[in-house]
C-alpha positions, 0 to 999 in steps of 0.5 A, spaced: 539 501 492 533 497 495 530 502 499 525 505 494 523 498 492 519 498 499 515 504 497 513 501 491 512 494 494 508 497 500 503 501 495 502 494 490 501 490 496 496 495 499 492 495 493 491 488 493 489 488 500 484 493 499 481 490 492 481 483 496 477 486 502 472 490 498 471 483 494 470 479 500 465 484 502 461 484 496 463 491 493 462 493 486 468 495 482 467 502 484 468 500 492 474 495 490 477 501 487 476 506 493 478 500 498 485 499 493 487 506 493 485 507 500 489 501 502 495 503 497 496 510 500 496 508 507 501 502 506 505 507 501 506 512 507 508 507 512 513 504 507 516 511 506 517 512 513 520 505 513 525 507 508 526 514 511 528 510 518 532 505 514 536 510 510 537 514 517 540 508 520 545 506 515 
């Protein structure tokens, strides 16, 4: 069942994107962690919705 993997992949991708954005802006480690968590949660929620849609479609 590949659907739960969408949420995990989105979460990890979001964390990487957030960390990179904060590093590019010259943020401290705390800034990088905050950006990583915020982006991971946002993309994780989107991944969850995508998983629900895909499971409903069949």
